[in-house]
N, C-alpha and C positions, 0 to 999 in steps of 0.2 A: 504493500500500500504506500503510495507516494505521499509525502508530506508537503503541504503548501507553505512556503515561507511567509513569515509575518514579522517584519522588523521596521526600524525607523525609515529605511529606504522605501518602504511600501506606502508611507504616508505622504500624500501629495497635496499641495495647495494650488488651485487653479486661479489664474487671473479672471476677472469678471467676464471678459469677452470669451475666454476659453470655456468657461462654465456655461454661458448662454448658448454657444455653438455646439457644445457637447450635449446639453440637455434643453433643447429649444422648447420641448413640450411643457416645461415648467413655466415658461414665460409667455408663449403665444398659442398654446394648445397644439393642434396638429399642424404639420407643414402644408401638405396639399399642393395642387397645381393651379388653383383658382377656380376649379369647376364647382366647388362647394362654397356657400356663402360664409362658412366658418373656417375656411382655410387661412393659413397664417399670413398670406400677403394682405388680406383685408384687415387682419388684426394689427399689422404694422401700420397701415393707414389710419386705423382707429386710434392707435396710441398717439400718433402725431396730432390728429384732429382733436383728441381730448384736451391736449394742452392749449390749442388755439381757442377752443370753445370755452375753456375755463377763463381765459382772458376776457371774452365777451361777457360771461356771467359775472365777472367782477367789475364790469362797466367800462371796459377798454376795447375799442375797435368794434365796428358794426358789420364788418364783412370779412369773409375768408375766401381766398382764391385757391382753387384746387385744379390741377391738371395732371392727366396721365397720358403720356405719349409713349407708345410701345411699353417698355418696362420701367420707364423713369417716372417717378411721382414727385410732384411739387405741391407743397402746402404753404401758403403765405397768409399770416394773420396780421392785424394792424393794432395789436395790443401795445403793451409797454416795452416789449423787448427784454431779453435776458440781460441782466447786468453784465457789461462787457468783460469784466475781469473774471466772470464765472462761467463763460460760455462753454469752455472745454469741460469743466467739472460737471456742468448740467447734463451733458450728453455722453460723458465718458468716465464718470466716477460714480460707482454704485452708492445708493442711499444718500444722494445729493439732490436737493430741490427745495423750492420755496414753500411747497405744500405741507411741510412739517409745521409751518407757522400758521396756525388756524386763523390768525388775523388777516393774513394775505389771501388764503384760499379756504374759506370757512366750510363750504359744502362742495368739495371738489371730488372728482372721480379718482384721480391718481394720487395716492398718498404715500407710496413707498419708494418713489424715486427710481423706478426700474424701467418703465415703459419705453421711453425714447432711447434708453441705452440698449435695449433689446433690438430696436430698429437699427441702431448704429452697428451693433455686432453682427447682425444677420444680413447686412447690406454690402454688396461689392462696391457700392459708391454711396457715400453719405456726406452731405454738405450742410453745414449750419451757418445761417447768416442772421446776425442780430443787429438791429438798427435801433439806436437809442440817442435821442437828443442831438442829432446831427453827426453822430459817429457810428461807424459800422465795424463789426468784427466778423471775420469769415474764417472757418476752419474746415478742411477737407479730411475725410477719413476713408479707410478701406478695411472692411471686416473689423471695425472698432479701433483700428490703429491709425494714428495721425499720419496723414499723407503730406499735408501742407498746412501750416499755420500762418495765415496771412497777417501782416501787421495791421493794427487798428488805424483807420483813416476817416476823413470827413466825408459826408454824403448829403444829398438833398432828398433822399428817400424818406418816406413816412416811417414813424416808429413801428416796430413789430419784429416778427421772426419769420424767416423762410427756411423750410427744411426741404432738401432735395435728396431723394434716395432711390436706390435701385436694388430690390431684393436679390440676394446672391443665388444665381442659378445652381451653384454647387450645392446649396442647401435645398432649394425648392424645385430643382429640375427645370424643365421647359414649361414654365408657368405662363399664365395669361390672365388678364383682368377682364371680368364680365361687367360691362357698363351698368347693367341692370342691378347687380349687387352693390356696386359703388353708389348708384343713385339712391337705393334704399337706405344705405348707411348714412349718406349725407342728408337725406330728407328727414330722417329721424332727429337729427340735430336741430333742424329749423322748427320742427313740430314742438320740440321741447324748449325752444328758446325763441319765442315770438319776437319778431323784429330783426333777427339775425339773417343776413344775406350770405348764401354760399354760392359762388360761381364755379361751375365745374365744366370744363371743356366746352364753353360757350352756352351752357344752360344755367339759368338762375333759379335757385331754390329759396323760397320765402314762405312764411306762414303767419297768418293773423289770428287764427283760431285754435292753435295748439293741437291738442289731442283730437278735437273734432275733425280737423283737416287730415290727421293721420288715419282715422277710421274711414273717412270718406274716400281717401286715396286707396285704401286696401279693400273696400267693399265693392263688389261687382254690381250690386243693385241696392236700393234703399232698404233700410231696416223696416221692421213691422211698425215701429213707432219712431217719432223724431229722436235723434240722439240726445240722451241725458248727459249734460255737461256740468260738472260740479268742480269748483275750484276753492282753494283755501290756502293759507300760509303753509308752504312746503308740501302741498298735495294737490293733484289734479286728477280727475277721473272722467271717462266718457264711456257710455255703453248703450247698446240696443240689443234686440234679438232679431234673427233672420229666420229663414226657412231651411237652412242647410243643416246637415247632421254635424255633430261635434261642437266643440267650443273653441273660440279663437281669442287669445289674449296677447296683449303687448304690454310688457312691464318695464319700468325704468327706475333707476336710482341715480340721482345726481346727473341725469342726462345719459347714463350708461344703459344700453339696451340689455337687460338681463334675460337672455333667451331661455335660460333654464329656471327662471322664476326665483323663488326663495321666500323669505319670511313675509315680504310685503305682498306678494301675489297670493299666497295661501291665506293671509289675513283678509285681503280684499274679497276673495271668494267666500270665505266664512261670513264676512260682514254683510255681503249682498244677500246671501241666503237667509241669514238671521233676520235682517231688516224686512225682507219681502214676506217671510212667513209671519212675522209679527204684524205687518201691515194688513195682510188678508186674514189674519187670525185663523190660520190653518196650517197644520204640520205637514207641508208638502215635502216630498222626497227631494233632497238636494239635486239629484240628477235631473228632475223635471224643471227645477228653477233655472239650472245652468244650461239646459239643452238649447243649442243654437245661439248662445250668447256671443256677442262680439264686444270686447271691452279693452280699454287701455287704462293703466294706472301709472302715475309718476309721483315719486316722493323724493324729498331732499333730506339728507341725513348727515349729521356731522360725523366724520371719521367712520364711514361705512366699512363693515368687515365682509369681504367677499370670500367665497370658498376656494378661489384660485386666482392666479395672476390675470387670467383672461376676463375676470369680473363678470361672468355670465350668471352667477347665482348669489343672491344676498344671504348672508348668514347673520347680519346684525340683529341685535335684540333691542337696542335703545336708539331713540332719535338723536340723542346727544349726551354729553357727559352727565347732565342732570334732567334730561327729558324723559317722557313716557316711553314704554316699549313700542316698537313699530306696530305690533298687533293692537295694543290699546289705542294708539293714535288713530289708526285706520278704522278700527271698529267704531270709535266715538264719532269720527267725522261722517262716516257713511250712515250710521244709525240716525244722526240728526238730519243731514242734508238730503239723503235719498228718501227718507220718510217724508220730509217736508215737500219734496218735489212731487211725489206720488199723490199727496193730499191736494196739492195745488193744480195738478194736471190729471183730472179724472179720466179723460179720454185715453191717455197713455196707460193709466192704471188698468183700465178695462181691457185694452188690447193685450197687455202683459198677462193679465189673469187668464184670458182665453188661450194664449200661447202655452202657459203652464198646464192648463187643463188638457189641451191637445197632446202635449208631451206625456202627461200622465196616462192618458188613454192608450197611446201607442206602447208605452212601456209595459202596461198591464197586459196588453194583447200578446206580447212576446215573452212575458215573464214565465209563463208555464213551460215554454220550451228551453229557456235559458239554462235551467238547472240540468236538464237532460243533456243539453249540448256541452256543458262544462264536464259532466261525467263522461260523456263520449270522448272528449278530447283527452282526458286522463287515461281512459282505457286503451286508446289507440297508441299510447306511449310515444308522445312527440319526439322524445330524445332518441328513440331507437329507430322509428320507421319513417317519419316525415321530416324531422329536424335534426341535423347534425349541428349541435350548438358550439359556440366558442366559449372561452373562459372569462372574457370580460364583456361588459355591457354598457350601453350609453347612459342609462339613468343611474349613474353613480356620480360621486364628487370628483373623481380623478379626471383631469383634462385629457389624459392619454386615451380615455374611453371614446373620444370623438372618432377614433378610427374604427370602431366596432361596425361590422358590416354583415348583412345577410343577403345571400344570393338566392333569388327565387328562380328555379329552373324547372324544365320539364323533360322527362325521359331519363331512363336509367343510365345511359352512357354519358350524357352531359353531366348529370348529377354526380356520377362516379368520378369523372375527370376533375371536376371542381373540388369535390370532397377530398380527393387524394392530393391536390395541389395547394389547397388553401393554407393560410396561417391559422392554426387552431387557437391561437391566443385571441385573435380579433375577428375572424371570419367564420360565419355560420352558413349552412346550406339548407334551404327548404325545398323539398321535391314535390312538384305537382304531379297529379295523376291525370294525364290527358288535359284537354282544354277546359278551363273554368266555365261556369255558367255566365251567360250574359245577364248582368244584374240591372241593366238600365230600366228605370221605371218601377223597380221593385222596392218594397219597404225593407226596413232593417231586419224584419223577421227572417228574411232569407239568409242572413248572415249566420243564424243559428241553425236553420233547417238544412243548409247545404254543408256537407261535411268538409269539403275543401276550404270554403270560406271560414267556417268555424275554427278549423285547425290553424289556418293562416293568421286569423285574428289572435288566437291564443299564443301562437309563436311570437308574434310582434308585441303581445301584451298591451293591446290598444282598446280593449273592450270598454274601459272607462275613460277613454281619451288618450291622446298621444303624449301626455305628461309622463306616462309610465312606459313609453316606447323603449324596447330593449336594445335597439340597434340604431345608431345615428344614420347609417346609410342603408337604404332599402333598395337593392339593385336587382332589376329585372334582367335575367340572363336567358335570352331565347335566340333561336336561329334567325339569321337574317334572310328568311324566305317567307312565303305567304303564310304558312302555318305559324311560324314564329311571330310574324307581325300580328296575326289574329290573337294569339295568346297574350301578346304584349298589350293589345287594345283591351282585351277582356280584363286583364289585371288592373290597368289604369282606370277602366270604368268602375271596377270595384272600389278602388281607392277614392276616386273623385266622388262617387255616389255616397259613400258612407263615412269616409275618413279624409275629406278634402284637405284638412290641415297638414296631412303628411306631405302633400304636394306643395301647398302654399308655404310651408315652413322649410322647403328645400331638402327633404329627406329622401326623395325618390329619384333614382337614376336608371339609365339604360346602359348595360355593359357593352362596350365596343370591343369586338374581337376581330382579329385580322382576317382579311379576305384571301391573302396570298402568303405563301412562304417562298422566298427566293434564297437559294444557297449554292455555294460551291464547296470545294473540299476544305476551305479555310474558314468560311464565315457563313452565318445564317441571318437573314433579315426577315422580319415579319411586317407585312404591309397592309394598311387599313384602307387603301384606295388604289385605283389604277395608277394615279400619279406617283404615289409612293413606290409602287411596284416598278415603274419605269426608271425611277431614280436608283432603285436598288440594282436593277439590271445593269445600268450604266456604271455603277460603282463596283460591281463584282466582276465585270468583264464579260466576254462572250460566252454564250451557251450555258448559263447557270440553270440549275434545276428549278422549275417553277411549279408550285402546287397550289391549286385553288381549293380552299376549305368550303365545303358545302354546308356543314353544320357543326355545332359545338361538340357533338359526339365523335367527330372525326379527329379532334385534337387530343393528342395523348396527354396524360397527366404531367409527363416530363416537360411538355411544351406549354401546357396551360399555366404553369407556374409563372411564366414570363408575362402573362396577360392579366393576372390578378395580384401582382406584387406592387412594388413601389412605383412602377411605370404604368399602372392600370389606367385605362382610359374610360372615364365615366361621362356620359352625356346627361346633364341634369334635366329633369322634367320641370319646367318653369311655367308659372302662370302670372299674367299681368292683370291689372284692374280691368282692362278692356276684354279680357278673356272670361267668358261666362261658362260655368260648368255645364249647365243645361244645354247651351248652344253646342258645345263640343260633343257631348254625349248624344244629342239628338242626331247630329250629322253622322258620327262614326258608328253609333250603336243603335240608332232608332230604326224606323220602318222604311226609310228611304233607300231600300236595298240596292236597286239598280244604280242610283247616283253614287252611293258609297262604293259599290263594287267597281264601277268604272274608274273612280278616283284612285283606289288602291292598286288596281291592275295597271293603269296607265303609269303611275309613279314607279311601281316595281319593274315594269317592262322597260322604262327608260333606263333605270339603273342596271338591269340585267343586260340590256343591249350594249350599254357603255362598257360594261365589264367584259362581255364576250368579244367586242371589237378590240379591246386592249389586249386580250389574250392572243 
C-alpha cells in the first residue's frame, strides 16, 4: 500500500487570481459558452453592471452605456469614479472596496469586494478607466496581471468609470453572447431603478413604472385583472393571475435578480396566501391561490447575506442591523396593503375569487388520480428503468449544481450510448418509450393519467412547480429526422402546455449532435453542418473518410462522449413576449394538419437536399 506524503511542501498559498482561475465556480457559478442565461460570461457582465448601478442608486450618474462587439464588452457609468490612487486595488486586490463602508453604499449588492476582481482574473483583456474631477487613471490587465499602468493625466471626460473586458477563451471556450439574454439582464436594472437610462448597442432601456413594466414586458397577454402594484420604503411588489399553468415569479434584493429565490420570495408567497385566505374568510388550499400567479417582489436590505458569490438566493434573516426579519417585514407590508387594495377594488377581488374557485375545481377533479399516479411512479422504479440519475442536482445551494443536466431521449440504442458516455456526477438520462402523446388542448389531468408524462414529471420533480426542479438543464436529445422532430415537438408541447416556466426561465435545450465524421489516419473531426464538413475536408487533405450519422443510435459511446462533454452544443429553446404559447401550439400541434405537414416536410426537405448535395 502506497503512502501519500503530507508535509510543509504540500501546503500551498495561491494568489487571488490563481485561486479564481482554478476555482471559477466559487465566484461566477458555471463557465458555459453563452447558450444559457446563467453562464459565466453574463455573470461577468452583471458584476460590472452592479457597480455602475450602485453609483446610480447613491444618486450619481443617470445613465450607463453598454456595448458588446464580438467578444469585447464595454460598460461606462457616469458616477463619481474610483478614487484614482485606489484604482488598481479596487480591481486587483481581494477584499478591497468602498462597500464595506455602509455610509457610502448602504443597500448595495456587492459587499465582499470580489466581483470585479473575478472579471479581471477571468478576462484575457481587462481595462479600467476612472475619471474623477478632470483627471483620468487607466490600467490594463491580462488574466488579472498588470499589463500596462498608465500615468495619471488630465481629461475633459465626465466623471465615472469605464470597464472594458474580454472573457478568456481559454476558460470559456468558443463562447458567444445572446443579445436577448443581455437585454433581459439590462432591462431588469431599469425596472428596479426608475429613471435610470441604459444604452446598449444602440437600444435605450428606461422604465417609469418599475415592476409593472417588468411584468408587462414578460406577459404575452393581459392578466385576468389589472396589475396590483404596491410600493413602500424598501419594498415593491406587483402581481396578477393569468390562465397559464404554473407560477411565475421575479424576485430581487438590492437590484440583484435572485433567480433561485430565498427568504424574501418564500415570505412573499406565504404572505399573499395568508392575506387572501383571511380576506375571503376561507381556508383555500395554497396551490389554488398561487395557481397561474404572475408576480414580482423587490426588497432592499442592509448587508444582505446570499448563499453564494453569484447572489442568486437570499439567505438573510434581518432587514438591517436593528431591523425586523425579512419575513416579518414582508408579511406586515402585504397583510396591510394587499388587504386594503382588495377592499378598495371589489371588481378585482371578485375576479380573483373566481380564479381561485376554478383552480380548486380542477385540482379536485384530478386529485383522485394523483395518489395512484404517484404510487405508479414509485412502483415503476424510476432509478432503474426510466431514469439513470446523476449524483448532484440543481435545487441545492452549491453553485456547481448549475451544470446538472438531464437528457430526454428515445430508443434503447440512443439511451444506451448517452448513458455509457455521460458524466455520472452531473448528467442524468430519461428514456422515453416511443412517441409521447400529443397533449395540446388537454387538461393537466392527462399528466397523471399518461404514464410517460407522469414519470417524466416525477423525474424532473416539477409537480408542485419548477422551484423544486432537479436539473438546471433539461435537454431534448432526439434524431435529426422526421420522427425525431415529431418527438421533439411533442415534448415541447408538453412543457409549454403544463410547465411553461421551464421554457420561459431558460431550462430547456435541444442537443446538437454532428451530422458528419471526417477523419484520416491522424485526426478525426466531427461536423455539425455541411460547411463545417467542407472545412474539415480541406484541413485533413484529400480523400478523408466521411461518415454521415443518420441517428443518435449510430454513434458509439466512445464517440458520444465528445458531444456531451465540455464542448457540448446546446440550442436553447427561447420565448419572447411576442411569442404566444397558444399560437405556437395551435400551429404545430393543432388541427391544421395539412398546413403543418407541408411546413415540416418543406423545411426538412430543404435541409436534406442541402446535405445530400454537399455529400
